N, CA, C and O atoms as CSV, one atom per row, in Angstrom:
chain,resi,resn,atom,element,x,y,z
A,1,MET,N,N,-144.844,82.525,125.495
A,1,MET,CA,C,-146.173,82.059,125.258
A,1,MET,C,C,-146.176,80.689,124.604
A,1,MET,O,O,-147.221,80.164,124.219
A,2,GLY,N,N,-144.985,80.124,124.487
A,2,GLY,CA,C,-144.896,78.767,123.965
A,2,GLY,C,C,-145.051,77.766,125.091
A,2,GLY,O,O,-145.239,78.130,126.252
A,3,LYS,N,N,-144.969,76.526,124.732
A,3,LYS,CA,C,-145.103,75.468,125.728
A,3,LYS,C,C,-143.810,75.341,126.512
A,3,LYS,O,O,-142.723,75.515,125.961
A,4,ALA,N,N,-143.925,75.041,127.788
A,4,ALA,CA,C,-142.750,74.842,128.627
A,4,ALA,C,C,-142.120,73.488,128.298
A,4,ALA,O,O,-142.814,72.490,128.099
A,5,LYS,N,N,-140.804,73.484,128.248
A,5,LYS,CA,C,-140.102,72.237,127.949
A,5,LYS,C,C,-139.850,71.480,129.242
A,5,LYS,O,O,-139.660,72.076,130.302
A,6,LYS,N,N,-139.852,70.180,129.139
A,6,LYS,CA,C,-139.544,69.351,130.298
A,6,LYS,C,C,-138.043,69.394,130.532
A,6,LYS,O,O,-137.263,69.255,129.590
A,7,THR,N,N,-137.638,69.583,131.765
A,7,THR,CA,C,-136.219,69.626,132.080
A,7,THR,C,C,-135.699,68.273,132.538
A,7,THR,O,O,-134.517,67.973,132.364
A,8,ALA,N,N,-136.559,67.459,133.116
A,8,ALA,CA,C,-136.143,66.145,133.585
A,8,ALA,C,C,-136.103,65.170,132.416
A,8,ALA,O,O,-137.057,65.071,131.645
A,9,THR,N,N,-134.995,64.454,132.291
A,9,THR,CA,C,-134.873,63.447,131.243
A,9,THR,C,C,-134.810,62.074,131.890
A,9,THR,O,O,-134.337,61.923,133.016
A,10,LYS,N,N,-135.286,61.096,131.175
A,10,LYS,CA,C,-135.265,59.731,131.661
A,10,LYS,C,C,-133.845,59.186,131.583
A,10,LYS,O,O,-133.129,59.443,130.616
A,11,ALA,N,N,-133.443,58.437,132.597
A,11,ALA,CA,C,-132.121,57.830,132.600
A,11,ALA,C,C,-132.078,56.700,131.581
A,11,ALA,O,O,-133.044,55.952,131.429
A,12,LYS,N,N,-130.954,56.581,130.885
A,12,LYS,CA,C,-130.807,55.496,129.925
A,12,LYS,C,C,-130.549,54.207,130.678
A,12,LYS,O,O,-129.603,54.113,131.460
A,13,LEU,N,N,-131.385,53.222,130.443
A,13,LEU,CA,C,-131.225,51.935,131.105
A,13,LEU,C,C,-130.344,51.033,130.265
A,13,LEU,O,O,-130.440,51.047,129.037
A,14,PRO,N,N,-129.492,50.253,130.896
A,14,PRO,CA,C,-128.667,49.322,130.132
A,14,PRO,C,C,-129.488,48.142,129.635
A,14,PRO,O,O,-130.511,47.791,130.222
A,15,LYS,N,N,-129.028,47.535,128.548
A,15,LYS,CA,C,-129.649,46.301,128.074
A,15,LYS,C,C,-129.318,45.202,129.069
A,15,LYS,O,O,-128.383,45.337,129.858
A,16,ARG,N,N,-130.073,44.124,129.036
A,16,ARG,CA,C,-129.797,43.016,129.952
A,16,ARG,C,C,-128.679,42.123,129.428
A,16,ARG,O,O,-128.033,41.413,130.198
A,17,LYS,N,N,-128.451,42.162,128.105
A,17,LYS,CA,C,-127.406,41.338,127.516
A,17,LYS,C,C,-126.726,42.123,126.407
A,17,LYS,O,O,-127.389,42.820,125.639
A,18,CYS,N,N,-125.411,42.014,126.321
A,18,CYS,CA,C,-124.641,42.727,125.300
A,18,CYS,C,C,-124.860,42.070,123.948
A,18,CYS,O,O,-124.881,40.844,123.840
A,19,CYS,N,N,-125.024,42.896,122.912
A,19,CYS,CA,C,-125.241,42.353,121.571
A,19,CYS,C,C,-123.925,41.980,120.890
A,19,CYS,O,O,-123.942,41.442,119.783
A,20,ALA,N,N,-122.792,42.254,121.527
A,20,ALA,CA,C,-121.458,41.876,121.071
A,20,ALA,C,C,-121.040,42.545,119.772
A,20,ALA,O,O,-120.198,42.006,119.053
A,21,SER,N,N,-121.604,43.707,119.450
A,21,SER,CA,C,-121.157,44.418,118.258
A,21,SER,C,C,-119.834,45.106,118.564
A,21,SER,O,O,-119.569,45.480,119.707
A,22,LYS,N,N,-119.011,45.269,117.544
A,22,LYS,CA,C,-117.693,45.862,117.743
A,22,LYS,C,C,-117.803,47.318,118.191
A,22,LYS,O,O,-117.099,47.741,119.107
A,23,SER,N,N,-118.677,48.078,117.553
A,23,SER,CA,C,-118.901,49.457,117.995
A,23,SER,C,C,-120.043,49.425,119.006
A,23,SER,O,O,-121.199,49.234,118.627
A,24,ARG,N,N,-119.739,49.607,120.259
A,24,ARG,CA,C,-120.706,49.449,121.336
A,24,ARG,C,C,-121.857,50.441,121.205
A,24,ARG,O,O,-121.647,51.619,120.918
A,25,CYS,N,N,-123.069,49.950,121.419
A,25,CYS,CA,C,-124.247,50.819,121.340
A,25,CYS,C,C,-124.323,51.684,122.604
A,25,CYS,O,O,-123.553,51.486,123.543
A,26,GLY,N,N,-125.234,52.619,122.621
A,26,GLY,CA,C,-125.368,53.543,123.735
A,26,GLY,C,C,-125.864,52.915,125.016
A,26,GLY,O,O,-125.625,53.457,126.095
A,27,ARG,N,N,-126.551,51.781,124.930
A,27,ARG,CA,C,-127.102,51.111,126.112
A,27,ARG,C,C,-126.345,49.844,126.476
A,27,ARG,O,O,-126.819,49.067,127.305
A,28,CYS,N,N,-125.192,49.620,125.885
A,28,CYS,CA,C,-124.419,48.404,126.130
A,28,CYS,C,C,-123.966,48.354,127.594
A,28,CYS,O,O,-123.368,49.312,128.084
A,29,PRO,N,N,-124.244,47.251,128.296
A,29,PRO,CA,C,-123.846,47.181,129.706
A,29,PRO,C,C,-122.329,47.218,129.893
A,29,PRO,O,O,-121.845,47.720,130.908
A,30,ILE,N,N,-121.579,46.694,128.929
A,30,ILE,CA,C,-120.120,46.708,129.031
A,30,ILE,C,C,-119.598,48.139,128.936
A,30,ILE,O,O,-118.715,48.531,129.699
A,31,ARG,N,N,-120.143,48.917,128.004
A,31,ARG,CA,C,-119.720,50.299,127.839
A,31,ARG,C,C,-120.135,51.135,129.041
A,31,ARG,O,O,-119.375,51.981,129.511
A,32,MET,N,N,-121.348,50.893,129.538
A,32,MET,CA,C,-121.834,51.646,130.687
A,32,MET,C,C,-121.029,51.324,131.946
A,32,MET,O,O,-120.824,52.195,132.791
A,33,LEU,N,N,-120.575,50.082,132.071
A,33,LEU,CA,C,-119.731,49.697,133.201
A,33,LEU,C,C,-118.402,50.441,133.131
A,33,LEU,O,O,-117.911,50.943,134.141
A,34,LYS,N,N,-117.822,50.509,131.932
A,34,LYS,CA,C,-116.541,51.187,131.744
A,34,LYS,C,C,-116.658,52.679,132.027
A,34,LYS,O,O,-115.767,53.270,132.638
A,35,ASP,N,N,-117.763,53.292,131.581
A,35,ASP,CA,C,-117.973,54.725,131.783
A,35,ASP,C,C,-118.452,55.060,133.194
A,35,ASP,O,O,-118.438,56.224,133.593
A,36,GLY,N,N,-118.874,54.049,133.948
A,36,GLY,CA,C,-119.369,54.287,135.298
A,36,GLY,C,C,-120.817,54.735,135.328
A,36,GLY,O,O,-121.241,55.392,136.278
A,37,ASP,N,N,-121.593,54.386,134.288
A,37,ASP,CA,C,-122.981,54.811,134.193
A,37,ASP,C,C,-123.987,53.764,134.667
A,37,ASP,O,O,-125.189,54.031,134.673
A,38,LEU,N,N,-123.524,52.587,135.063
A,38,LEU,CA,C,-124.449,51.559,135.540
A,38,LEU,C,C,-125.044,51.986,136.877
A,38,LEU,O,O,-124.361,52.618,137.682
A,39,PRO,N,N,-126.307,51.647,137.120
A,39,PRO,CA,C,-126.906,51.958,138.424
A,39,PRO,C,C,-126.169,51.216,139.552
A,39,PRO,O,O,-125.547,50.180,139.321
A,40,ALA,N,N,-126.247,51.746,140.732
A,40,ALA,CA,C,-125.593,51.120,141.883
A,40,ALA,C,C,-126.174,49.733,142.124
A,40,ALA,O,O,-127.384,49.533,142.025
A,41,GLY,N,N,-125.309,48.784,142.437
A,41,GLY,CA,C,-125.763,47.430,142.726
A,41,GLY,C,C,-125.778,46.516,141.524
A,41,GLY,O,O,-126.209,45.369,141.635
A,42,TYR,N,N,-125.316,46.990,140.368
A,42,TYR,CA,C,-125.303,46.186,139.148
A,42,TYR,C,C,-123.884,46.083,138.594
A,42,TYR,O,O,-123.081,47.003,138.751
A,43,THR,N,N,-123.583,44.963,137.949
A,43,THR,CA,C,-122.312,44.759,137.293
A,43,THR,C,C,-122.531,43.872,136.068
A,43,THR,O,O,-123.660,43.466,135.793
A,44,VAL,N,N,-121.464,43.570,135.334
A,44,VAL,CA,C,-121.571,42.761,134.119
A,44,VAL,C,C,-120.673,41.541,134.257
A,44,VAL,O,O,-119.496,41.661,134.596
A,45,LYS,N,N,-121.236,40.363,133.992
A,45,LYS,CA,C,-120.478,39.115,133.982
A,45,LYS,C,C,-120.875,38.334,132.751
A,45,LYS,O,O,-122.062,38.116,132.506
A,46,LYS,N,N,-119.903,37.914,131.980
A,46,LYS,CA,C,-120.124,37.135,130.759
A,46,LYS,C,C,-121.108,37.829,129.826
A,46,LYS,O,O,-122.008,37.193,129.277
A,47,ARG,N,N,-120.931,39.142,129.648
A,47,ARG,CA,C,-121.736,39.987,128.767
A,47,ARG,C,C,-123.192,40.132,129.190
A,47,ARG,O,O,-124.011,40.614,128.408
A,48,GLU,N,N,-123.527,39.728,130.400
A,48,GLU,CA,C,-124.889,39.873,130.898
A,48,GLU,C,C,-124.901,40.765,132.124
A,48,GLU,O,O,-123.983,40.726,132.944
A,49,LEU,N,N,-125.940,41.562,132.242
A,49,LEU,CA,C,-126.120,42.437,133.386
A,49,LEU,C,C,-126.579,41.595,134.577
A,49,LEU,O,O,-127.546,40.841,134.461
A,50,VAL,N,N,-125.906,41.714,135.707
A,50,VAL,CA,C,-126.262,40.961,136.908
A,50,VAL,C,C,-126.266,41.907,138.102
A,50,VAL,O,O,-125.642,42.968,138.079
A,51,ARG,N,N,-126.978,41.504,139.138
A,51,ARG,CA,C,-126.982,42.278,140.377
A,51,ARG,C,C,-125.869,41.762,141.268
A,51,ARG,O,O,-125.552,40.573,141.249
A,52,THR,N,N,-125.280,42.646,142.041
A,52,THR,CA,C,-124.172,42.249,142.904
A,52,THR,C,C,-124.617,41.384,144.068
A,52,THR,O,O,-123.813,40.634,144.622
A,53,ASP,N,N,-125.901,41.475,144.454
A,53,ASP,CA,C,-126.390,40.649,145.556
A,53,ASP,C,C,-126.886,39.284,145.090
A,53,ASP,O,O,-127.300,38.472,145.918
A,54,GLY,N,N,-126.856,39.012,143.784
A,54,GLY,CA,C,-127.211,37.702,143.260
A,54,GLY,C,C,-128.668,37.519,142.888
A,54,GLY,O,O,-129.043,36.458,142.390
A,55,LYS,N,N,-129.505,38.530,143.116
A,55,LYS,CA,C,-130.917,38.409,142.756
A,55,LYS,C,C,-131.112,38.584,141.261
A,55,LYS,O,O,-130.207,39.029,140.554
A,56,LYS,N,N,-132.300,38.232,140.782
A,56,LYS,CA,C,-132.607,38.300,139.359
A,56,LYS,C,C,-132.780,39.751,138.900
A,56,LYS,O,O,-133.349,40.570,139.620
A,57,VAL,N,N,-132.285,40.063,137.695
A,57,VAL,CA,C,-132.418,41.393,137.119
A,57,VAL,C,C,-133.766,41.498,136.420
A,57,VAL,O,O,-134.078,40.698,135.537
A,58,THR,N,N,-134.569,42.489,136.818
A,58,THR,CA,C,-135.849,42.738,136.168
A,58,THR,C,C,-135.877,44.184,135.685
A,58,THR,O,O,-135.202,45.051,136.239
A,59,LYS,N,N,-136.663,44.427,134.650
A,59,LYS,CA,C,-136.765,45.780,134.106
A,59,LYS,C,C,-137.321,46.751,135.144
A,59,LYS,O,O,-136.882,47.898,135.227
A,60,LYS,N,N,-138.276,46.293,135.923
A,60,LYS,CA,C,-138.919,47.145,136.915
A,60,LYS,C,C,-137.930,47.601,137.976
A,60,LYS,O,O,-137.874,48.787,138.301
A,61,LYS,N,N,-137.151,46.676,138.518
A,61,LYS,CA,C,-136.174,47.035,139.553
A,61,LYS,C,C,-135.006,47.823,138.963
A,61,LYS,O,O,-134.414,48.659,139.645
A,62,LEU,N,N,-134.677,47.562,137.711
A,62,LEU,CA,C,-133.613,48.307,137.036
A,62,LEU,C,C,-134.023,49.755,136.842
A,62,LEU,O,O,-133.212,50.664,137.019
A,63,ALA,N,N,-135.277,49.971,136.481
A,63,ALA,CA,C,-135.786,51.340,136.291
A,63,ALA,C,C,-135.832,52.074,137.621
A,63,ALA,O,O,-135.586,53.280,137.659
A,64,GLN,N,N,-136.139,51.389,138.705
A,64,GLN,CA,C,-136.173,52.023,140.021
A,64,GLN,C,C,-134.766,52.397,140.487
A,64,GLN,O,O,-134.580,53.408,141.164
A,65,ALA,N,N,-133.780,51.582,140.123
A,65,ALA,CA,C,-132.401,51.843,140.548
A,65,ALA,C,C,-131.778,52.999,139.784
A,65,ALA,O,O,-130.893,53.683,140.297
A,66,ALA,N,N,-132.241,53.217,138.558
A,66,ALA,CA,C,-131.643,54.269,137.724
A,66,ALA,C,C,-132.157,55.627,138.019
A,66,ALA,O,O,-131.736,56.597,137.388
């Protein structure tokens, strides 16, 4: 008789730029690349999240890819 819990969780999106802290945060693109958690079509170059096809990274398209 309690409220139903949501089973679907939102995917964690990577930051667009690494903050360069020694202990990597949960959304660090470098850590996500190493763990294999980055969405398909994305990679990291010079501590910044980039698309493999060369287009601009936007939050909207990143959320759709995740």
